[in-house]
N, C-alpha and C positions, 0 to 999 in steps of 0.2 A: 504494500500500500504506500502510495507517495505521500510525502510530507512537504507542503509548500511553506517556505519561510519568507517573511517579508516584514515591513514596518508600516505603521499608519500613524497619523498625527493624533495625539491625545488631546484632552480638553485644555491642558496647559501649554500646548504648542510643542511638546516634546515628541520625539519619535519613539513609539512603543514597539518592542519586538514581539512578533506574533508567529504562530505556527498553525497551519490549517491541515488537519489530518483528513486525508481524502480516501474514499474507497477506490477500488480498481476501476469501477465503471462510473456511470453517472450517479451522483449522490441522490438518494431517495429523499433526503431532507438535510437541513443545516441546523447545527446547534452551536450555542455560545457557552463557553465554560469559564467560570470565575474561580480562581484558586484561593487558597486560605491565606490568612494574614502573615505577612513577611515571607511567604512561600514564593513560588514562581510557576511559570507555565510547564516546566519540565520536572516538577516533583512527581514522585511515583504515582500517586493517586490521579493527578491530572493527566499524566501521560498514558497510564494504563487504561483509564476509562475512555479517553479519546480514541486510542488505538482500537479498543474493543468495539466501540460504537462504529468506527469506520469500517471494521470488519463486517458489521451488520448493515452497511450501506448508508450510514449517517455521517456526513462530514462534520467535523468539530473544530471550531476556532478557539484557541486559547492564547493568552498573551500575558506578558509580564506587566504588572502595574508600574506606575511611575517610580523610578529609582530602584527597581528590583530586577534581578536577572540581567538581561541584555538591554533593557529599556533605558532611555535617557532620563534625566531629571534627578532631583534630590528626594529621597524617600521622606526626609523630614518635612518637606513642603506638601506632601500628600495628606489627604484627609479621607474619611469615609465618603463624603460627598464627591470628592474628585474621582475616587474609584468608581462610583456609580456613573458619573459623567463619562469616564473612559469606557465603561461597558456600553453605554449608548453610542459612543463614537465607534466602537468595534462593530456594533450591529449596523451602523450606518455604512461602514466600509464593506461589510458582507453584502449589504443591500445593493450597493453600487457595483461591486466587483463580481459578485456571484448571484446570491439570493439571500434575502433577509432570513435570519434564524427563526424557525418556528418552535424550537426547543431551547430553553434556558436552563443551565445547570450551574449550581454554585456549591462550593465546599467550604464549610466552616464560616468565617466572616464573609467569604465570597458568596455564600448562600444568602446572607443578609443583604449583601450588595445587589445580588440578582433580584431579590424580592423588591428592593427599592427601585431598581431600574426597569422592571417588567412593564410598568404602566407606560413607559416612554418608548417601548418597542411594540408597536401595534400588531405586527405580524406574528409575534410569539403567541402560541396557543397552549403550550405546556411548560410548566416550571417545576424543576426537580431540585430539591435542596438536600445536602448531605451534611449531617452534624452541624447544622447552623444554629447560632444563638438567636434567641427571641428579641434580644436587645443588643445593638452594636456595642454598647458600652461594656458588655460582658468581656470584651477583649482586654480591658484594663486589668483583669484578674491576672494576666500574664506578667504584669509589672506593677502590681498594686502597691508594693513597698516604695515605689518611686513616684507615685501620683502626686503626693504633696509637694515634692521637690520640683516636679515639672511645672506645677502651678505657680510656685513661688519664684523659680528661676527662669521660667519661660521655655526652657529647652534643656534636656539632659540626655546622655547616652545610656541606653539600657542594653542588657544582654538577653537575647531571645534565641533559644535553641543553639546556644553557643556562639552566636554572631552578634556584633554590635549594631544597634540602630539608634538613631537620634529621634526622640519623640518630643513634639512641641505642644504648648498649651492649646494652640489652635486645633490640634487633633482631638484633644479631650473635649473641648467646647463643642466641636462639630458632632461627635458621636452622642453626646448628651442631648443635643437638640433634636436629633433625628428620632421620630416616632414610628418605628417599624411596624407596629401593629396596625396602624392606619393603612399602610401599604398592603398588609396581608388581607384585611377586611375588604379593601377596595380592589383586590387583585383581578377579579373577573376572568381568571384563566384557570385551567386545570392545574392542581397542585399535588405534587408527590413529596412527602416528607419521609426522609430516610435517616435513621439514627440508631446508634448502638446503645443498648441499656447499660453497658459497662464503660461508656465514654467518660473518662475522668478529667477531660479538658472542658468540654461543653456538656453539661449534664442533660439527661434525656427529658428533664422537666421543661427544657427549652422547646423541644419538639412538641410536647403536650400543649404549651401555650400557643404555638403557631398553628397547630392543627385545630385546636378549639376555636381560635379566632377566624380561621379561614372559612369561606363559604364553599359549598359543593360546586363542582366535583372536586373531591380531595381524597387522597389515599395515604396510608401510612405503612411503611415496611420496616421491620426491625432488622438491623444489621447485627445479628447475634454474634457475640464474641469478638467483634471488630474493634480495633483501637481507633482513636480520633482521626489519625492520618491515613487509615486504610493501608497500612504498610504490607499486609499480606496480599499477594497477587489475587488469591481467590476471592477476597472481599471486594476488591476493585472490580473484578470481572463480574461478580454477582450483581454489584450495583449497576454496571453497564447493561447486563442482561435485563434487569428489572426495568430500567429506564426505557430501553428500546421497546420492550413489550408493552409497557404502560402507555408510552407516548403515542403508539400506533392507534390508540382508541380516540385520540383527540386531534390528530393532524392528518392531513392528506399526504400519505407517503407515496411518492411517485414510484411506480413499479415498472421494471423493464418489460419490453414487449415479450409476450409469452412465446416460447419456442416449443413447438409440438414435435417431439422426437418419435420416430417410429419404434415399435417395440424391439426390433432387432438392432436398433442403433442407440444404445444407452448414452446418457450425457457424459461428457468428458469431465474428469476430475483434474483440476489444476492446483498444484501445490508450489508455493513460492516463498522463499525466505523474506521476512520483513526487515531483517537486520536490526530489530529493536533489542534483541538479546541473542545469545549464542545459538539457541535452537528454535526460536519462535518462527512459526510458519503461518501463512494465510492459505486456507483451502477454499477454492471456489468450485461449487457444483451447481451449474446453472445459475439461478437467482440466489442461491444460498451461500453464505460466507461463514466459515468456521475458523477457529484458531487451534493450532497444535503446538505443543511444547513438551518438555521433559520435566519430571519432578525436580525439586531443588536438590535432592540427594544425588541425582544423575547429572547435575551441572546446569539444569534449566531454571526457569522462574515459576514453573507450574501455572503458566498463563492459560493453558488449555490442556485437553487430554493428550496423552502420548500415543505414538503409533500403534502399540499393542492395545491401548484402550479403545481406539477406533476399530481395530480388528475384532475385539470382543463385542463392541457395540453392534457392529454389522451382523455378527453371528447371532447375538441376542435378539436384535430386531427382526431378523429373518425368521428365527425360530418362532417368535411370538406371532408374527404375521401369518406364517404357514399354518400354525395351530388354529388361529382365528378363522382363516378361510375354510378349513376343514370342519370346524365346529359349527359355523354358520350354515355350511352346505348340508350338514347332517342334522341340523337343528338340535345340537347338543346344548345342555344348560351350562355352558361355560361362561362365567361372569367376567373373569379377568385372568390374564396370564402374567406371571412375573418371572423373569429369567435372570438369574444371578450367575456371573461368570468370573473366572479367575485363571490367569495364565502363570505357568511356572515351568521350571526345568527339572527333569528327573533323570536318574540313571537308567540307561536302556536295560540293564540287567534286572531292574525292578519291574519291568513291564512284561508280563508273561505272554501276552497276546501280540507283542510287537515283533516285527521281523528283524529290526536292528537290535544287535545284542551288545554293542560296545558304545562307549561315549555317553553323551547326554541327548535327551529328547525333549521336544516341546510338549507340554501337556495343558489342555484346557479343561477345566472343571466347569460343568454347566448344571446348575440346580434349577429345576422348573417347578414353580408353585402354581397350582390351578384352583381358582375359587369357583364355586358353583356346586349344584346338587348333582354331581357326576357319580355314577356307580363305578365299581372296580374295573369293569370291562371297558367302559368309555375312557377312563384315565389311562389304561394300558394302551389303547389304540392311539390316543393323543400323544403319548410318549413315543410311540413308533413313528408317528407323523413328524414329530420334532426332528428326527434324524433325516427326514427327507427334504428339509428346507434347502433351497438352492445354494446358499452360502456354505452350509454344512457339507453338501456334496462336493463343492469346489475345494474346500479345505482338505477333504479326505480323498481326493482324486489326484491324478497326475496333473500338475499345473505347469504350463509353458509361459514364461515371461520373456517377451521380446524387448530388448533394450537397444536404443540407438541414439546417437548424438543429434540434437535438434540443429537445424540449419541456422 
């Protein structure tokens, strides 16, 4: 997936560094992402969520606020209001260069800024916030022991996440004056509130206040066990999955022209490195976009299923589908099939029915649970049908793989 990097002019006249994460094809929709306080556009959460959404066809613009990352200006001169104004400027840039954002996403204080900016971005239909405070002044808890000195001296340097930042009295005055709840009650857009119940930076009570104040349509999703910065790849990817699925209910997502494949001509599967990490891959199957990676223990970032995970998923899906087709054809009372699979390596000598007698063998364990009022004979027949699924037959038959270098 390509990443387009550029600059646009912020509210204060400074050049702000931006990155537009694009899907491989025409974007289905555009989103604007606001990062957390003193963070940047390339923090783990911002980058992972943007890349994951791009893999699902949604282009995402993220940028460094004034004085942060690669953006010009002095952070000490920025305020909550100036950040909100820069978000509106970013939306203006997208509108003129590509397409106005229909989805707004904000993390932490960026979530509060997105809520404040949403009313000034008319094309936005869906607003998603992650670990956002209900009051921008909440951010002063990060340097509360310095607040009195900032007010008396006008400006002092504080250490945040191990880095020095200069905070001015004007910043404090600005966040105190902003009434975020008025923006929430007057939002008139679909709202998704995402928060972790164990967030020790911005407590979940903030999510409660925002959710209660908001009008419908509104949704809440708990990010169980996630920390405030979503440092675990799985938490960021889960957030992206939820945002993509939820937003599709409220915006018109442009879909690519449908390609009708003949039964004998299956769709091509294209796998390409993203270069976002050592093993990260983007998989394109017709209109579908998936992410593959390796677990952290194997040197990856666990940003998606691994190759063997996809192999097991294919066998499991085929098994369940084949059993469903048979059950429906025979009018069997099969309510639901659950297939659980595991891949491992075993010693060939431990497999009595295997032809190979030396070295190691691949073994796939497949457990099938069948819900429904089935008798013993029906269950036995369905288990026999499971072994007849096409993927099972492929894996247990001679396979010819033709490899050639692309032109």
